[in-house]
C-alpha positions as CSV (number, residue, x, y, z in Angstrom):
1,M,50.4,10.1,-64.3
2,E,46.7,9.9,-65.0
3,L,46.0,7.6,-62.4
4,S,47.6,9.4,-59.6
5,V,45.1,12.2,-60.6
6,W,42.1,9.8,-60.7
7,R,43.5,8.5,-56.8
8,L,43.7,12.0,-55.4
9,G,40.3,12.9,-56.9
10,K,39.2,9.6,-54.9
11,T,40.9,10.3,-52.0
12,K,39.3,13.9,-51.9
13,G,35.7,12.3,-52.2
14,I,36.0,10.7,-49.7
15,L,37.4,13.3,-47.1
16,L,34.3,15.2,-48.4
17,L,32.0,12.3,-47.3
18,L,33.3,12.2,-43.7
19,F,33.2,16.0,-43.3
20,L,29.7,16.2,-44.4
21,L,29.0,12.8,-42.1
22,V,30.1,14.8,-39.3
23,C,28.7,17.6,-40.2
24,F,25.1,15.8,-39.6
25,I,26.2,14.2,-37.0
26,M,26.9,17.2,-35.0
27,I,23.9,18.9,-36.1
28,Y,21.7,15.9,-35.0
29,H,23.1,15.8,-31.8
30,R,22.7,19.5,-30.9
31,G,19.5,19.6,-31.3
32,S,18.7,16.3,-29.4
33,S,17.8,16.5,-25.5
34,P,21.0,16.6,-23.5
35,P,22.4,13.3,-22.1
36,V,20.7,12.6,-18.4
37,P,23.1,13.8,-16.1
38,V,24.8,11.4,-13.8
39,F,24.0,11.4,-9.9
40,H,26.8,9.7,-7.3
41,S,25.7,9.1,-4.4
42,I,25.9,11.7,-1.7
43,I,29.3,10.9,0.6
44,I,27.7,9.6,4.3
45,D,29.5,11.4,6.9
46,N,29.9,9.6,10.3
47,D,28.9,13.1,11.7
48,G,27.0,11.6,14.5
49,L,23.3,12.2,13.4
50,N,22.2,8.4,13.1
51,G,20.9,6.1,15.5
52,K,18.1,5.9,18.6
53,S,19.5,8.5,20.2
54,I,18.8,11.0,18.0
55,S,15.3,12.3,17.8
56,Q,13.4,13.2,14.7
57,D,13.0,17.0,15.9
58,D,16.5,17.3,16.5
59,D,17.8,20.5,15.3
60,R,21.5,19.6,14.0
61,L,19.2,16.8,12.0
62,I,16.7,19.3,10.4
63,A,19.9,21.8,9.2
64,K,21.4,18.7,7.6
65,I,18.1,18.1,5.7
66,R,17.7,21.5,4.6
67,A,21.6,21.4,3.8
68,V,22.6,18.3,1.5
69,Y,19.3,16.1,1.2
70,L,16.5,19.0,-0.6
71,K,16.9,20.1,-4.0
72,P,14.5,23.2,-4.1
73,P,12.4,23.0,-7.2
74,P,13.5,24.9,-10.6
75,P,12.3,28.3,-11.7
76,A,9.2,28.7,-13.1
77,S,10.2,29.8,-16.6
78,V,12.0,26.5,-16.7
79,P,9.9,24.0,-18.1
80,L,9.3,19.8,-17.6
81,N,11.1,17.8,-19.3
82,L,8.9,14.5,-19.7
83,T,9.6,12.0,-21.6
84,D,5.7,11.6,-22.3
85,P,4.7,15.3,-22.0
86,E,1.1,13.8,-24.0
87,E,0.1,11.4,-21.3
88,F,-2.5,13.3,-19.3
89,D,-2.1,11.2,-16.2
90,T,0.7,9.2,-14.9
91,S,0.0,7.4,-12.4
92,M,-2.3,3.9,-12.0
93,G,-6.0,5.5,-11.1
94,Q,-4.4,6.6,-7.6
95,A,-4.9,10.5,-8.7
96,Q,-8.3,10.1,-10.4
97,T,-9.6,8.7,-6.8
98,I,-7.6,11.5,-5.2
99,K,-8.7,14.5,-7.1
100,K,-12.2,13.9,-6.6
101,L,-11.6,13.5,-2.6
102,L,-10.1,16.8,-2.3
103,K,-12.6,17.9,-4.6
104,Y,-9.9,19.4,-7.4
105,K,-8.1,21.2,-4.7
106,R,-5.6,23.8,-6.5
107,N,-2.1,24.6,-5.1
108,G,-1.8,21.5,-2.4
109,F,1.1,19.7,-1.0
110,F,2.3,16.5,-1.5
111,I,5.0,14.1,-0.5
112,E,6.0,10.8,-3.0
113,C,8.0,7.9,-1.7
114,G,9.4,5.8,-4.0
115,A,9.0,9.0,-6.7
116,L,11.0,6.8,-9.0
117,D,11.9,9.0,-11.9
118,G,9.5,11.4,-11.2
119,E,7.3,10.6,-14.7
120,I,6.7,6.7,-14.9
121,R,3.8,5.7,-13.1
122,S,4.1,9.3,-11.1
123,N,0.8,9.2,-8.5
124,T,1.6,13.6,-8.0
125,L,2.3,14.7,-11.4
126,Y,-0.9,15.4,-12.7
127,F,-1.7,17.4,-9.5
128,E,1.5,19.4,-10.3
129,R,0.7,20.1,-13.8
130,Y,-2.6,20.8,-13.6
131,L,-3.4,22.0,-10.4
132,G,-0.8,23.6,-9.4
133,W,0.8,21.7,-6.6
134,T,4.2,21.5,-5.2
135,G,5.4,19.2,-2.7
136,L,8.0,17.0,-2.1
137,L,9.8,13.4,-4.5
138,I,11.6,10.7,-2.4
139,E,13.7,8.5,-4.2
140,G,16.7,6.3,-2.8
141,D,18.2,4.8,-5.8
142,P,20.8,7.5,-7.1
143,S,20.1,6.0,-10.9
144,N,16.6,7.1,-10.6
145,Y,17.0,10.1,-8.7
146,A,19.6,11.4,-11.7
147,A,16.9,10.9,-14.1
148,M,14.1,12.7,-11.4
149,V,16.2,15.5,-11.4
150,H,16.1,15.9,-15.1
151,K,12.4,16.2,-15.2
152,H,12.5,19.6,-14.0
153,R,9.7,18.6,-11.3
154,K,8.4,21.6,-9.7
155,A,9.1,19.8,-6.4
156,W,11.8,19.7,-4.2
157,L,14.0,16.6,-4.6
158,S,15.6,14.3,-1.9
159,P,18.0,12.0,-2.5
160,A,17.1,9.9,0.7
161,C,14.7,7.2,1.8
162,L,12.1,7.3,4.8
163,S,13.3,5.5,7.9
164,L,12.1,2.5,9.1
165,K,12.4,3.3,12.4
166,P,11.4,6.7,14.3
167,Y,15.1,8.0,14.1
168,P,17.3,8.8,10.8
169,S,19.7,5.5,10.1
170,V,21.9,4.6,7.3
171,V,20.8,1.5,5.6
172,S,21.7,-0.7,2.1
173,F,19.2,0.0,0.0
174,K,18.8,-2.7,-3.1
175,Q,18.9,-0.8,-6.5
176,N,16.0,-2.3,-9.0
177,F,14.4,0.4,-10.8
178,N,11.0,0.2,-10.0
179,M,11.3,-1.8,-7.2
180,G,14.5,-0.7,-5.3
181,Q,13.9,-1.2,-1.7
182,V,15.6,-1.1,1.8
183,S,17.5,-4.5,1.8
184,E,18.1,-6.4,4.9
185,Y,21.7,-6.5,4.7
186,P,23.8,-3.9,6.9
187,A,25.0,-0.7,5.8
188,G,28.1,-1.1,3.9
189,H,27.3,-4.4,2.4
190,S,29.3,-4.4,-1.0
191,Q,27.6,-6.5,-3.6
192,S,26.7,-5.6,-6.5
193,G,23.7,-3.6,-7.1
194,F,23.4,-2.1,-3.6
195,V,24.0,1.4,-1.9
196,D,24.2,2.8,1.1
197,V,21.4,5.4,1.5
198,Q,20.6,7.6,3.9
199,C,17.2,7.8,5.5
200,F,14.8,10.1,7.8
201,P,12.1,9.8,9.3
202,L,8.9,11.4,7.4
203,Y,8.7,13.7,10.3
204,S,12.1,15.8,10.0
205,F,11.3,15.9,6.2
206,L,8.4,18.2,7.7
207,L,10.1,20.4,10.1
208,A,12.9,20.7,7.2
209,L,10.3,21.8,5.1
210,D,8.6,23.9,7.6
211,K,5.2,22.1,7.0
212,T,2.8,19.8,8.8
213,T,-0.2,19.5,6.8
214,I,-0.2,17.2,3.6
215,D,-2.8,17.1,1.4
216,Y,-1.7,13.9,-0.1
217,F,0.9,11.5,0.5
218,S,1.7,9.0,-1.8
219,L,3.7,5.9,-0.4
220,D,5.3,2.9,-2.2
221,V,8.1,1.7,-0.6
222,E,8.0,-2.1,-1.5
223,G,6.7,-3.8,2.0
224,A,7.8,-1.1,4.3
225,E,4.9,0.3,4.3
226,L,3.8,-0.2,7.6
227,D,7.4,0.5,9.4
228,V,7.1,3.9,7.8
229,L,3.9,4.7,8.8
230,K,4.4,3.8,12.5
231,T,7.0,6.3,12.6
232,I,5.0,9.5,12.1
233,P,3.7,11.6,15.3
234,W,0.3,11.6,14.1
235,S,-0.4,14.0,16.7
236,K,1.4,16.5,15.1
237,V,0.8,16.3,11.7
238,N,-2.1,16.5,9.3
239,I,-2.2,14.0,6.9
240,K,-5.3,14.2,5.0
241,V,-5.2,11.5,2.1
242,L,-3.1,9.1,1.4
243,S,-2.5,6.0,-1.0
244,V,-0.5,3.0,0.4
245,E,1.1,0.3,-1.7
246,F,-0.3,-3.1,0.3
247,I,0.7,-6.3,-1.9
248,H,4.1,-6.7,-0.6
249,G,4.2,-5.9,2.8
250,P,5.0,-9.0,5.2
251,E,2.3,-8.5,8.1
252,G,-0.9,-8.1,5.0
253,K,-2.7,-6.1,4.2
254,D,-5.5,-6.4,6.9
255,A,-2.7,-5.1,9.3
256,L,-1.9,-2.0,7.4
257,Q,-5.9,-1.4,6.9
258,N,-6.3,-1.7,11.0
259,Y,-3.3,0.4,11.9
260,M,-4.6,3.6,10.1
261,E,-8.4,2.6,11.0
262,S,-6.9,3.0,15.2
263,L,-5.7,6.8,14.2
264,G,-9.0,7.5,12.6
265,Y,-8.7,6.9,8.9
266,R,-11.0,4.9,6.8
267,V,-10.0,3.0,3.3
268,V,-12.6,4.8,0.3
269,D,-11.1,3.3,-2.5
270,T,-8.8,0.0,-3.6
271,V,-6.6,0.8,-6.4
272,I,-5.5,-2.5,-8.7
273,H,-3.8,-2.6,-11.7
274,S,-3.1,-5.5,-13.8
275,N,0.8,-6.6,-13.5
276,N,0.9,-5.4,-9.9
277,L,1.3,-1.9,-11.0
278,A,-0.8,-0.9,-8.6
279,N,-2.1,-1.9,-5.2
280,D,-3.3,1.0,-3.4
281,F,-5.0,0.9,-0.4
282,I,-6.7,5.1,-1.0
283,F,-7.3,6.3,3.0
284,V,-9.0,9.4,4.1
285,K,-9.2,10.9,7.5
286,D,-12.5,10.8,9.2
């Protein structure tokens, strides 16, 4: 009889400990950050709005971008959700040069392509946080884009990529965190680590946003920078300052510099950081 009572008391003690443990876990998780949302790739419809026959300013294309490929900024009341809010400047030196060139301009407009998660090594986050800028963040990797949505950046977001041709296209995108890029494989490539992504010319994005002036354009697309720049109808846009990565381009950095100089831009600085975290030309329009 005494043994049975002792066993009953022991069982109740174990159950009480388990109950307290469950309560602690629930309270802990209630106070922690919400999980990062999962973004699944947009199902790309065969709508006939890709290929050489579609011009950059096609009204149907612009409507498609607005309806499907642009996520508007959250309300100003929604705070940024940064992993390291104490980091003053997440860029590798680009923002330091750009802000001086633009004389600490307030309320400007940026475009950052290769935006990653919107925080890690972001070249534009400084301008948004401290100078009141907004803009467009473009990121083709669905995993990176999902993380970027969670940051609550006060900018438009797009789960797409910039086209390497002067028309929209669907590409096979190699997912590799900060080194993701348009691959040499055709769309539909089924190997693990690749995903089909919709690409649009930069000018099409600008028309969708009713913008033709960009104060700062940050371009880091792992070697395809020159191809992207050649799609732009430069007579129709006003891009004041650019930072362009030059390390991976197959044509070499001289070809990139020569092309931009032919358009009336000049290199005013070269930003280089250890471990190849930055290898950028800073171009200014003469």
